[in-house]
N, CA, C and O atoms as a GROMACS GRO file, in nm:
protein
  592
    1MET      N    1   0.086  -0.113   0.003
    1MET     CA    2   0.009  -0.018  -0.014
    1MET      C    3   0.092   0.132  -0.012
    1MET      O    4   0.166   0.157   0.084
    2ALA      N    5   0.081   0.190  -0.080
    2ALA     CA    6   0.140   0.354  -0.098
    2ALA      C    7   0.060   0.447   0.015
    2ALA      O    8  -0.053   0.435   0.062
    3ILE      N    9   0.112   0.495   0.026
    3ILE     CA   10   0.066   0.650   0.136
    3ILE      C   11   0.125   0.769   0.100
    3ILE      O   12   0.240   0.807   0.121
    4THR      N   13  -0.005   0.846   0.018
    4THR     CA   14   0.040   0.981   0.012
    4THR      C   15  -0.011   1.079   0.079
    4THR      O   16  -0.133   1.097   0.075
    5LEU      N   17   0.073   1.161   0.154
    5LEU     CA   18   0.033   1.229   0.239
    5LEU      C   19  -0.030   1.383   0.240
    5LEU      O   20   0.038   1.480   0.207
    6PRO      N   21  -0.120   1.389   0.267
    6PRO     CA   22  -0.192   1.489   0.208
    6PRO      C   23  -0.136   1.626   0.236
    6PRO      O   24  -0.073   1.644   0.341
    7ASP      N   25  -0.154   1.724   0.150
    7ASP     CA   26  -0.077   1.865   0.130
    7ASP      C   27  -0.126   1.918   0.299
    7ASP      O   28  -0.096   2.033   0.331
    8GLU      N   29  -0.175   1.859   0.366
    8GLU     CA   30  -0.198   1.949   0.510
    8GLU      C   31  -0.100   1.892   0.620
    8GLU      O   32  -0.064   1.954   0.721
    9TYR      N   33  -0.070   1.790   0.591
    9TYR     CA   34   0.018   1.698   0.674
    9TYR      C   35   0.123   1.770   0.742
    9TYR      O   36   0.177   1.713   0.837
   10GLY      N   37   0.165   1.901   0.706
   10GLY     CA   38   0.245   1.957   0.787
   10GLY      C   39   0.205   2.018   0.876
   10GLY      O   40   0.281   2.065   0.960
   11TYR      N   41   0.051   2.035   0.881
   11TYR     CA   42   0.018   2.118   1.040
   11TYR      C   43   0.045   1.983   1.142
   11TYR      O   44   0.100   2.011   1.249
   12VAL      N   45   0.017   1.860   1.121
   12VAL     CA   46  -0.019   1.764   1.211
   12VAL      C   47   0.136   1.748   1.270
   12VAL      O   48   0.153   1.742   1.392
   13LEU      N   49   0.261   1.739   1.169
   13LEU     CA   50   0.349   1.743   1.179
   13LEU      C   51   0.428   1.840   1.266
   13LEU      O   52   0.523   1.820   1.342
   14ALA      N   53   0.368   1.938   1.237
   14ALA     CA   54   0.428   2.092   1.337
   14ALA      C   55   0.333   2.081   1.432
   14ALA      O   56   0.318   2.202   1.450
   15VAL      N   57   0.258   2.031   1.507
   15VAL     CA   58   0.203   1.991   1.698
   15VAL      C   59   0.218   1.890   1.689
   15VAL      O   60   0.131   1.831   1.752
   16ALA      N   61   0.300   1.810   1.632
   16ALA     CA   62   0.364   1.670   1.714
   16ALA      C   63   0.513   1.752   1.738
   16ALA      O   64   0.574   1.726   1.841
   17THR      N   65   0.555   1.823   1.670
   17THR     CA   66   0.688   1.938   1.726
   17THR      C   67   0.673   1.971   1.834
   17THR      O   68   0.752   1.945   1.924
   18SER      N   69   0.528   2.062   1.850
   18SER     CA   70   0.524   2.112   1.946
   18SER      C   71   0.509   2.087   2.078
   18SER      O   72   0.490   2.168   2.169
   19THR      N   73   0.525   1.908   2.084
   19THR     CA   74   0.508   1.836   2.158
   19THR      C   75   0.676   1.863   2.243
   19THR      O   76   0.687   1.905   2.358
   20PHE      N   77   0.770   1.834   2.169
   20PHE     CA   78   0.919   1.845   2.214
   20PHE      C   79   0.951   1.979   2.317
   20PHE      O   80   1.039   1.987   2.402
   21PHE      N   81   0.871   2.057   2.288
   21PHE     CA   82   0.907   2.175   2.286
   21PHE      C   83   0.822   2.170   2.517
   21PHE      O   84   0.864   2.216   2.623
   22ILE      N   85   0.686   2.082   2.473
   22ILE     CA   86   0.606   2.065   2.596
   22ILE      C   87   0.695   2.000   2.740
   22ILE      O   88   0.692   2.025   2.860
   23ASN      N   89   0.772   1.903   2.653
   23ASN     CA   90   0.831   1.797   2.762
   23ASN      C   91   0.973   1.890   2.773
   23ASN      O   92   1.040   1.840   2.864
   24THR      N   93   1.028   1.979   2.729
   24THR     CA   94   1.094   2.045   2.763
   24THR      C   95   1.062   2.180   2.919
   24THR      O   96   1.139   2.224   3.004
   25LEU      N   97   0.956   2.196   2.898
   25LEU     CA   98   0.871   2.268   3.009
   25LEU      C   99   0.894   2.198   3.096
   25LEU      O  100   0.983   2.223   3.177
   26HIS      N  101   0.800   2.066   3.104
   26HIS     CA  102   0.812   2.034   3.193
   26HIS      C  103   0.949   1.971   3.266
   26HIS      O  104   0.949   1.965   3.389
   27ALA      N  105   1.053   1.930   3.200
   27ALA     CA  106   1.190   1.900   3.277
   27ALA      C  107   1.181   2.007   3.341
   27ALA      O  108   1.136   2.008   3.456
   28VAL      N  109   1.235   2.151   3.255
   28VAL     CA  110   1.224   2.248   3.347
   28VAL      C  111   1.178   2.287   3.459
   28VAL      O  112   1.237   2.350   3.546
   29LEU      N  113   1.065   2.248   3.458
   29LEU     CA  114   0.975   2.328   3.629
   29LEU      C  115   1.018   2.186   3.760
   29LEU      O  116   1.036   2.188   3.882
   30THR      N  117   1.023   2.080   3.660
   30THR     CA  118   1.117   1.936   3.734
   30THR      C  119   1.222   1.983   3.777
   30THR      O  120   1.229   2.011   3.897
   31SER      N  121   1.302   1.997   3.716
   31SER     CA  122   1.434   2.027   3.751
   31SER      C  123   1.417   2.149   3.856
   31SER      O  124   1.438   2.112   3.972
   32ASN      N  125   1.387   2.269   3.844
   32ASN     CA  126   1.369   2.340   3.951
   32ASN      C  127   1.326   2.356   4.078
   32ASN      O  128   1.357   2.417   4.180
   33ARG      N  129   1.228   2.268   4.030
   33ARG     CA  130   1.173   2.248   4.153
   33ARG      C  131   1.186   2.134   4.275
   33ARG      O  132   1.122   2.132   4.380
   34ARG      N  133   1.286   2.043   4.230
   34ARG     CA  134   1.409   1.959   4.292
   34ARG      C  135   1.493   2.014   4.347
   34ARG      O  136   1.507   1.991   4.467
   35ARG      N  137   1.583   2.109   4.281
   35ARG     CA  138   1.668   2.184   4.280
   35ARG      C  139   1.611   2.232   4.437
   35ARG      O  140   1.643   2.173   4.540
   36SER      N  141   1.519   2.350   4.431
   36SER     CA  142   1.464   2.391   4.572
   36SER      C  143   1.434   2.312   4.655
   36SER      O  144   1.430   2.348   4.772
   37SER      N  145   1.401   2.166   4.614
   37SER     CA  146   1.343   2.119   4.775
   37SER      C  147   1.456   2.013   4.809
   37SER      O  148   1.469   1.926   4.896
   38GLY      N  149   1.504   2.041   4.742
   38GLY     CA  150   1.651   1.942   4.775
   38GLY      C  151   1.711   1.808   4.769
   38GLY      O  152   1.813   1.755   4.814
   39ILE      N  153   1.557   1.754   4.658
   39ILE     CA  154   1.576   1.599   4.682
   39ILE      C  155   1.664   1.582   4.584
   39ILE      O  156   1.662   1.654   4.485
   40LYS      N  157   1.779   1.452   4.605
   40LYS     CA  158   1.893   1.425   4.522
   40LYS      C  159   1.860   1.321   4.422
   40LYS      O  160   1.778   1.235   4.453
   41TYR      N  161   1.916   1.318   4.303
   41TYR     CA  162   1.909   1.189   4.211
   41TYR      C  163   1.972   1.053   4.318
   41TYR      O  164   2.082   1.054   4.373
   42PRO      N  165   1.885   0.959   4.326
   42PRO     CA  166   1.778   0.885   4.188
   42PRO      C  167   1.684   0.903   4.285
   42PRO      O  168   1.624   0.797   4.306
   43VAL      N  169   1.642   1.005   4.362
   43VAL     CA  170   1.477   0.980   4.421
   43VAL      C  171   1.403   1.041   4.343
   43VAL      O  172   1.413   1.164   4.344
   44ALA      N  173   1.326   0.993   4.269
   44ALA     CA  174   1.209   0.994   4.176
   44ALA      C  175   1.093   1.112   4.276
   44ALA      O  176   1.052   1.227   4.258
   45TYR      N  177   1.081   1.033   4.355
   45TYR     CA  178   0.934   1.127   4.435
   45TYR      C  179   0.967   1.189   4.615
   45TYR      O  180   0.995   1.092   4.686
   46ALA      N  181   0.967   1.266   4.661
   46ALA     CA  182   1.001   1.253   4.789
   46ALA      C  183   0.852   1.179   4.861
   46ALA      O  184   0.743   1.187   4.805
   47THR      N  185   0.877   1.101   5.008
   47THR     CA  186   0.818   1.048   5.043
   47THR      C  187   0.670   1.111   5.085
   47THR      O  188   0.646   1.226   5.047
   48ASN      N  189   0.570   1.040   5.163
   48ASN     CA  190   0.427   1.118   5.183
   48ASN      C  191   0.461   1.204   5.331
   48ASN      O  192   0.406   1.303   5.378
   49GLU      N  193   0.576   1.121   5.380
   49GLU     CA  194   0.611   1.186   5.552
   49GLU      C  195   0.696   1.326   5.509
   49GLU      O  196   0.685   1.412   5.597
   50VAL      N  197   0.761   1.361   5.420
   50VAL     CA  198   0.879   1.425   5.354
   50VAL      C  199   0.787   1.544   5.300
   50VAL      O  200   0.788   1.662   5.335
   51ALA      N  201   0.693   1.470   5.191
   51ALA     CA  202   0.613   1.597   5.076
   51ALA      C  203   0.503   1.633   5.214
   51ALA      O  204   0.518   1.755   5.206
   52GLU      N  205   0.407   1.618   5.331
   52GLU     CA  206   0.350   1.650   5.419
   52GLU      C  207   0.382   1.742   5.505
   52GLU      O  208   0.293   1.796   5.570
   53LYS      N  209   0.519   1.778   5.521
   53LYS     CA  210   0.598   1.855   5.648
   53LYS      C  211   0.694   1.957   5.505
   53LYS      O  212   0.753   2.039   5.575
   54ASP      N  213   0.721   1.979   5.405
   54ASP     CA  214   0.806   2.054   5.293
   54ASP      C  215   0.709   2.066   5.233
   54ASP      O  216   0.660   1.969   5.175
   55PRO      N  217   0.645   2.206   5.230
   55PRO     CA  218   0.590   2.297   5.070
   55PRO      C  219   0.683   2.219   4.990
   55PRO      O  220   0.643   2.115   4.939
   56LYS      N  221   0.788   2.255   4.975
   56LYS     CA  222   0.859   2.224   4.880
   56LYS      C  223   0.844   2.090   4.821
   56LYS      O  224   0.795   2.063   4.711
   57ALA      N  225   0.894   2.008   4.912
   57ALA     CA  226   0.903   1.858   4.860
   57ALA      C  227   0.729   1.848   4.824
   57ALA      O  228   0.694   1.736   4.861
   58TYR      N  229   0.638   1.905   4.780
   58TYR     CA  230   0.547   1.840   4.791
   58TYR      C  231   0.566   1.917   4.644
   58TYR      O  232   0.566   1.849   4.541
   59ALA      N  233   0.581   2.053   4.641
   59ALA     CA  234   0.576   2.127   4.523
   59ALA      C  235   0.608   2.026   4.364
   59ALA      O  236   0.546   2.002   4.260
   60PHE      N  237   0.776   1.981   4.441
   60PHE     CA  238   0.858   1.865   4.342
   60PHE      C  239   0.773   1.786   4.313
   60PHE      O  240   0.748   1.774   4.193
   61ASN      N  241   0.686   1.693   4.426
   61ASN     CA  242   0.606   1.635   4.397
   61ASN      C  243   0.505   1.606   4.269
   61ASN      O  244   0.459   1.507   4.213
   62CYS      N  245   0.500   1.731   4.257
   62CYS     CA  246   0.360   1.810   4.147
   62CYS      C  247   0.419   1.778   4.022
   62CYS      O  248   0.384   1.706   3.929
   63ALA      N  249   0.508   1.842   4.041
   63ALA     CA  250   0.616   1.888   3.914
   63ALA      C  251   0.624   1.747   3.851
   63ALA      O  252   0.551   1.722   3.755
   64GLN      N  253   0.686   1.677   3.887
   64GLN     CA  254   0.721   1.491   3.924
   64GLN      C  255   0.618   1.450   3.825
   64GLN      O  256   0.622   1.412   3.708
   65ARG      N  257   0.515   1.474   3.924
   65ARG     CA  258   0.394   1.392   3.872
   65ARG      C  259   0.310   1.443   3.737
   65ARG      O  260   0.264   1.376   3.644
   66ALA      N  261   0.308   1.576   3.761
   66ALA     CA  262   0.258   1.575   3.567
   66ALA      C  263   0.327   1.582   3.516
   66ALA      O  264   0.272   1.577   3.406
   67HIS      N  265   0.510   1.598   3.480
   67HIS     CA  266   0.589   1.541   3.418
   67HIS      C  267   0.569   1.374   3.357
   67HIS      O  268   0.577   1.334   3.240
   68ALA      N  269   0.549   1.320   3.442
   68ALA     CA  270   0.510   1.194   3.433
   68ALA      C  271   0.388   1.157   3.362
   68ALA      O  272   0.385   1.060   3.286
   69ASN      N  273   0.283   1.235   3.386
   69ASN     CA  274   0.178   1.211   3.325
   69ASN      C  275   0.171   1.228   3.209
   69ASN      O  276   0.105   1.148   3.143
   70PHE      N  277   0.260   1.376   3.125
   70PHE     CA  278   0.196   1.399   3.024
   70PHE      C  279   0.342   1.272   2.947
   70PHE      O  280   0.334   1.229   2.832
   71THR      N  281   0.412   1.251   3.003
   71THR     CA  282   0.494   1.116   2.894
   71THR      C  283   0.378   1.000   2.871
   71THR      O  284   0.330   0.966   2.763
   72GLU      N  285   0.346   0.948   3.004
   72GLU     CA  286   0.223   0.838   2.981
   72GLU      C  287   0.161   0.844   2.866
   72GLU      O  288   0.171   0.752   2.786
   73ASN      N  289   0.080   0.965   2.837
   73ASN     CA  290  -0.040   0.984   2.723
   73ASN      C  291   0.046   1.054   2.604
   73ASN      O  292   0.002   1.077   2.491
   74LEU      N  293   0.160   1.080   2.645
   74LEU     CA  294   0.231   1.124   2.516
   74LEU      C  295   0.231   1.104   2.370
   74LEU      O  296   0.200   1.181   2.279
   75THR      N  297   0.292   0.923   2.369
   75THR     CA  298   0.299   0.818   2.287
   75THR      C  299   0.135   0.764   2.255
   75THR      O  300   0.095   0.836   2.163
   76PRO      N  301   0.096   0.728   2.269
   76PRO     CA  302  -0.063   0.685   2.238
   76PRO      C  303  -0.104   0.840   2.187
   76PRO      O  304  -0.170   0.843   2.083
   77PHE      N  305  -0.086   0.909   2.221
   77PHE     CA  306  -0.140   1.068   2.133
   77PHE      C  307  -0.082   1.067   1.996
   77PHE      O  308  -0.154   1.079   1.896
   78LEU      N  309   0.048   1.054   1.989
   78LEU     CA  310   0.116   1.122   1.915
   78LEU      C  311   0.094   0.985   1.806
   78LEU      O  312   0.119   1.016   1.690
   79GLY      N  313   0.065   0.885   1.819
   79GLY     CA  314   0.087   0.788   1.756
   79GLY      C  315  -0.108   0.805   1.704
   79GLY      O  316  -0.120   0.816   1.582
   80ALA      N  317  -0.208   0.807   1.761
   80ALA     CA  318  -0.311   0.831   1.698
   80ALA      C  319  -0.337   1.017   1.589
   80ALA      O  320  -0.374   1.052   1.478
   81MET      N  321  -0.301   1.062   1.681
   81MET     CA  322  -0.283   1.214   1.594
   81MET      C  323  -0.184   1.191   1.458
   81MET      O  324  -0.220   1.254   1.358
   82LEU      N  325  -0.068   1.112   1.446
   82LEU     CA  326  -0.057   1.085   1.308
   82LEU      C  327  -0.085   1.014   1.170
   82LEU      O  328  -0.070   1.023   1.048
   83VAL      N  329  -0.137   0.935   1.276
   83VAL     CA  330  -0.238   0.797   1.228
   83VAL      C  331  -0.381   0.897   1.174
   83VAL      O  332  -0.408   0.886   1.054
   84SER      N  333  -0.462   0.981   1.249
   84SER     CA  334  -0.549   1.037   1.227
   84SER      C  335  -0.537   1.142   1.111
   84SER      O  336  -0.620   1.168   1.024
   85GLY      N  337  -0.414   1.193   1.133
   85GLY     CA  338  -0.377   1.310   1.034
   85GLY      C  339  -0.316   1.268   0.885
   85GLY      O  340  -0.256   1.351   0.816
   86LEU      N  341  -0.337   1.122   0.839
   86LEU     CA  342  -0.371   1.050   0.718
   86LEU      C  343  -0.466   1.140   0.610
   86LEU      O  344  -0.458   1.197   0.502
   87ARG      N  345  -0.557   1.114   0.713
   87ARG     CA  346  -0.723   1.092   0.640
   87ARG      C  347  -0.781   1.235   0.684
   87ARG      O  348  -0.865   1.280   0.606
   88TYR      N  349  -0.756   1.302   0.780
   88TYR     CA  350  -0.848   1.435   0.822
   88TYR      C  351  -0.701   1.489   0.895
   88TYR      O  352  -0.664   1.448   1.005
   89PRO      N  353  -0.622   1.593   0.810
   89PRO     CA  354  -0.487   1.655   0.843
   89PRO      C  355  -0.576   1.767   0.919
   89PRO      O  356  -0.563   1.745   1.039
   90ILE      N  357  -0.642   1.852   0.903
   90ILE     CA  358  -0.680   1.953   0.959
   90ILE      C  359  -0.753   1.973   1.073
   90ILE      O  360  -0.747   2.077   1.138
   91TYR      N  361  -0.835   1.860   1.108
   91TYR     CA  362  -0.921   1.823   1.208
   91TYR      C  363  -0.803   1.786   1.316
   91TYR      O  364  -0.791   1.867   1.408
   92ALA      N  365  -0.718   1.680   1.316
   92ALA     CA  366  -0.597   1.618   1.360
   92ALA      C  367  -0.516   1.758   1.372
   92ALA      O  368  -0.505   1.792   1.489
   93ALA      N  369  -0.478   1.814   1.312
   93ALA     CA  370  -0.368   1.900   1.360
   93ALA      C  371  -0.461   1.980   1.426
   93ALA      O  372  -0.417   1.994   1.541
   94GLY      N  373  -0.602   2.058   1.408
   94GLY     CA  374  -0.677   2.156   1.512
   94GLY      C  375  -0.684   2.085   1.668
   94GLY      O  376  -0.640   2.139   1.770
   95VAL      N  377  -0.742   1.964   1.660
   95VAL     CA  378  -0.750   1.872   1.827
   95VAL      C  379  -0.613   1.870   1.871
   95VAL      O  380  -0.602   1.913   1.986
   96GLY      N  381  -0.517   1.839   1.822
   96GLY     CA  382  -0.396   1.817   1.842
   96GLY      C  383  -0.344   1.927   1.920
   96GLY      O  384  -0.284   1.909   2.026
   97ALA      N  385  -0.370   2.083   1.852
   97ALA     CA  386  -0.326   2.186   1.909
   97ALA      C  387  -0.355   2.216   2.034
   97ALA      O  388  -0.290   2.264   2.127
   98ALA      N  389  -0.484   2.174   2.017
   98ALA     CA  390  -0.615   2.203   2.181
   98ALA      C  391  -0.514   2.086   2.278
   98ALA      O  392  -0.495   2.099   2.399
   99TRP      N  393  -0.478   2.015   2.225
   99TRP     CA  394  -0.438   1.881   2.330
   99TRP      C  395  -0.283   1.959   2.395
   99TRP      O  396  -0.270   1.996   2.512
  100SER      N  397  -0.210   1.966   2.321
  100SER     CA  398  -0.064   2.067   2.330
  100SER      C  399  -0.122   2.220   2.417
  100SER      O  400  -0.074   2.248   2.527
  101ALA      N  401  -0.190   2.277   2.376
  101ALA     CA  402  -0.229   2.367   2.480
  101ALA      C  403  -0.321   2.336   2.657
  101ALA      O  404  -0.301   2.397   2.762
  102ALA      N  405  -0.417   2.225   2.629
  102ALA     CA  406  -0.434   2.179   2.770
  102ALA      C  407  -0.314   2.105   2.828
  102ALA      O  408  -0.334   2.084   2.948
  103ARG      N  409  -0.188   2.056   2.784
  103ARG     CA  410  -0.122   2.021   2.828
  103ARG      C  411   0.012   2.126   2.861
  103ARG      O  412   0.117   2.092   2.914
  104VAL      N  413  -0.007   2.194   2.837
  104VAL     CA  414   0.112   2.296   2.896
  104VAL      C  415   0.067   2.376   3.002
  104VAL      O  416   0.143   2.427   3.084
  105MET      N  417  -0.108   2.390   3.001
  105MET     CA  418  -0.193   2.467   3.104
  105MET      C  419  -0.211   2.336   3.234
  105MET      O  420  -0.217   2.377   3.350
  106TYR      N  421  -0.216   2.225   3.215
  106TYR     CA  422  -0.186   2.128   3.314
  106TYR      C  423  -0.073   2.107   3.355
  106TYR      O  424  -0.048   2.037   3.453
  107ALA      N  425   0.023   2.172   3.273
  107ALA     CA  426   0.152   2.134   3.400
  107ALA      C  427   0.167   2.280   3.446
  107ALA      O  428   0.248   2.280   3.538
  108LEU      N  429   0.119   2.418   3.418
  108LEU     CA  430   0.121   2.525   3.431
  108LEU      C  431   0.053   2.516   3.598
  108LEU      O  432   0.107   2.550   3.703
  109GLY      N  433  -0.061   2.467   3.579
  109GLY     CA  434  -0.166   2.476   3.621
  109GLY      C  435  -0.157   2.362   3.778
  109GLY      O  436  -0.214   2.382   3.885
  110TYR      N  437  -0.060   2.239   3.738
  110TYR     CA  438  -0.072   2.167   3.857
  110TYR      C  439   0.103   2.204   3.938
  110TYR      O  440   0.143   2.108   4.005
  111THR      N  441   0.150   2.263   3.936
  111THR     CA  442   0.285   2.328   3.924
  111THR      C  443   0.245   2.441   4.025
  111THR      O  444   0.320   2.433   4.123
  112SER      N  445   0.183   2.512   4.033
  112SER     CA  446   0.111   2.632   4.091
  112SER      C  447   0.075   2.619   4.168
  112SER      O  448   0.024   2.507   4.169
  113SER      N  449   0.055   2.702   4.318
  113SER     CA  450   0.052   2.720   4.432
  113SER      C  451  -0.088   2.604   4.478
  113SER      O  452  -0.108   2.536   4.578
  114LYS      N  453  -0.160   2.622   4.362
  114LYS     CA  454  -0.303   2.530   4.312
  114LYS      C  455  -0.244   2.357   4.384
  114LYS      O  456  -0.282   2.295   4.484
  115GLY      N  457  -0.183   2.339   4.323
  115GLY     CA  458  -0.125   2.193   4.298
  115GLY      C  459  -0.237   2.108   4.232
  115GLY      O  460  -0.306   2.166   4.148
  116PRO      N  461  -0.268   1.961   4.262
  116PRO     CA  462  -0.338   1.920   4.197
  116PRO      C  463  -0.446   1.970   4.136
  116PRO      O  464  -0.474   1.945   4.019
  117GLN      N  465  -0.545   2.080   4.251
  117GLN     CA  466  -0.664   2.138   4.182
  117GLN      C  467  -0.644   2.205   4.074
  117GLN      O  468  -0.741   2.230   4.003
  118GLY      N  469  -0.514   2.250   4.035
  118GLY     CA  470  -0.478   2.348   3.940
  118GLY      C  471  -0.459   2.268   3.765
  118GLY      O  472  -0.432   2.332   3.664
  119ARG      N  473  -0.484   2.115   3.772
  119ARG     CA  474  -0.492   2.065   3.681
  119ARG      C  475  -0.602   2.030   3.640
  119ARG      O  476  -0.598   2.013   3.518
  120THR      N  477  -0.725   2.006   3.693
  120THR     CA  478  -0.815   1.989   3.664
  120THR      C  479  -0.900   2.025   3.529
  120THR      O  480  -0.920   1.949   3.434
  121LEU      N  481  -0.931   2.120   3.539
  121LEU     CA  482  -0.980   2.194   3.418
  121LEU      C  483  -0.913   2.122   3.296
  121LEU      O  484  -0.975   2.027   3.248
  122TRP      N  485  -0.798   2.156   3.243
  122TRP     CA  486  -0.713   2.107   3.185
  122TRP      C  487  -0.662   1.966   3.116
  122TRP      O  488  -0.595   1.940   3.015
  123SER      N  489  -0.736   1.872   3.237
  123SER     CA  490  -0.712   1.727   3.218
  123SER      C  491  -0.831   1.704   3.158
  123SER      O  492  -0.843   1.594   3.103
  124ALA      N  493  -0.925   1.781   3.154
  124ALA     CA  494  -1.050   1.718   3.147
  124ALA      C  495  -1.082   1.770   2.982
  124ALA      O  496  -1.154   1.701   2.910
  125ILE      N  497  -1.017   1.901   2.933
  125ILE     CA  498  -0.991   1.902   2.791
  125ILE      C  499  -0.909   1.849   2.760
  125ILE      O  500  -0.928   1.861   2.639
  126GLY      N  501  -0.777   1.766   2.771
  126GLY     CA  502  -0.638   1.722   2.702
  126GLY      C  503  -0.744   1.548   2.702
  126GLY      O  504  -0.742   1.463   2.614
  127PHE      N  505  -0.798   1.546   2.789
  127PHE     CA  506  -0.863   1.399   2.728
  127PHE      C  507  -1.030   1.422   2.662
  127PHE      O  508  -1.101   1.322   2.658
  128LEU      N  509  -1.063   1.501   2.633
  128LEU     CA  510  -1.151   1.535   2.519
  128LEU      C  511  -1.064   1.551   2.366
  128LEU      O  512  -1.097   1.534   2.249
  129CYS      N  513  -0.973   1.580   2.414
  129CYS     CA  514  -0.851   1.577   2.261
  129CYS      C  515  -0.826   1.454   2.240
  129CYS      O  516  -0.834   1.417   2.123
  130ASP      N  517  -0.799   1.379   2.317
  130ASP     CA  518  -0.740   1.265   2.330
  130ASP      C  519  -0.788   1.184   2.308
  130ASP      O  520  -0.727   1.092   2.252
  131PHE      N  521  -0.945   1.174   2.343
  131PHE     CA  522  -1.026   1.084   2.254
  131PHE      C  523  -1.083   1.085   2.160
  131PHE      O  524  -1.144   0.991   2.110
  132ALA      N  525  -1.067   1.236   2.107
  132ALA     CA  526  -1.135   1.278   1.961
  132ALA      C  527  -1.041   1.231   1.861
  132ALA      O  528  -1.058   1.151   1.769
  133VAL      N  529  -0.938   1.296   1.900
  133VAL     CA  530  -0.810   1.201   1.796
  133VAL      C  531  -0.766   1.090   1.771
  133VAL      O  532  -0.693   1.049   1.681
  134LYS      N  533  -0.833   1.026   1.884
  134LYS     CA  534  -0.820   0.812   1.874
  134LYS      C  535  -0.952   0.779   1.897
  134LYS      O  536  -0.983   0.685   1.970
  135GLY      N  537  -1.048   0.861   1.829
  135GLY     CA  538  -1.203   0.799   1.732
  135GLY      C  539  -1.191   0.839   1.555
  135GLY      O  540  -1.243   0.782   1.459
  136MET      N  541  -1.091   0.976   1.560
  136MET     CA  542  -1.030   0.985   1.391
  136MET      C  543  -0.963   0.892   1.385
  136MET      O  544  -1.017   0.801   1.323
  137ALA      N  545  -0.825   0.861   1.437
  137ALA     CA  546  -0.746   0.756   1.376
  137ALA      C  547  -0.785   0.631   1.381
  137ALA      O  548  -0.719   0.553   1.313
  138LEU      N  549  -0.947   0.553   1.492
  138LEU     CA  550  -1.000   0.460   1.472
  138LEU      C  551  -1.063   0.444   1.321
  138LEU      O  552  -1.032   0.352   1.244
  139ARG      N  553  -1.165   0.558   1.290
  139ARG     CA  554  -1.234   0.559   1.176
  139ARG      C  555  -1.146   0.614   1.046
  139ARG      O  556  -1.206   0.610   0.938
  140ALA      N  557  -1.046   0.652   1.046
  140ALA     CA  558  -0.951   0.654   0.939
  140ALA      C  559  -0.866   0.505   0.913
  140ALA      O  560  -0.839   0.481   0.796
  141SER      N  561  -0.834   0.430   0.992
  141SER     CA  562  -0.756   0.266   0.991
  141SER      C  563  -0.925   0.196   0.962
  141SER      O  564  -0.938   0.127   0.861
  142ALA      N  565  -1.003   0.211   1.022
  142ALA     CA  566  -1.139   0.107   0.972
  142ALA      C  567  -1.176   0.176   0.814
  142ALA      O  568  -1.204   0.090   0.730
  143GLY      N  569  -1.180   0.301   0.771
  143GLY     CA  570  -1.182   0.337   0.622
  143GLY      C  571  -1.073   0.272   0.567
  143GLY      O  572  -1.118   0.205   0.474
  144TRP      N  573  -0.939   0.254   0.576
  144TRP     CA  574  -0.883   0.196   0.471
  144TRP      C  575  -0.845   0.035   0.500
  144TRP      O  576  -0.772  -0.027   0.422
  145VAL      N  577  -0.898  -0.024   0.613
  145VAL     CA  578  -0.955  -0.173   0.614
  145VAL      C  579  -1.080  -0.187   0.548
  145VAL      O  580  -1.077  -0.279   0.466
  146LEU      N  581  -1.180  -0.133   0.554
  146LEU     CA  582  -1.294  -0.098   0.472
  146LEU      C  583  -1.285  -0.051   0.313
  146LEU      O  584  -1.376  -0.044   0.230
  147GLY      N  585  -1.208  -0.034   0.306
  147GLY     CA  586  -1.224   0.058   0.192
  147GLY      C  587  -1.342   0.180   0.163
  147GLY      O  588  -1.411   0.210   0.066
  148TRP      N  589  -1.332   0.217   0.260
  148TRP     CA  590  -1.401   0.357   0.275
  148TRP      C  591  -1.350   0.481   0.322
  148TRP      O  592  -1.424   0.580   0.326
   0.00000   0.00000   0.00000
């Protein structure tokens, strides 16, 4: 099977590229909070006991969890967006851009003084975008398999 990329597929690739910089944002947020908390490598998280007593350790845990959540969701999202973009490049790029924006706000919200509550709205928006792009990928894939 030969696949010809739609002319608009560059938008999909641009959105995919944006996620590299979102990951960098997470790395900066996490490393800054690690440094200020004094938690040394290779410790992944402050213990609950330490985080309950030390706001800086708690802030580090929030940044670390936000980053982990991003990396947990990135691979399936990118796969779905790249597949759906083969058939629906403008929609995939639009939904992907909304997902990327939601993930930036998720990171900033989670690492704000609000902590986990700062991520709630952005988590819901990101979930809806993720669900939409996976639905488009399913439809695009089924279309190729079934010939429609």
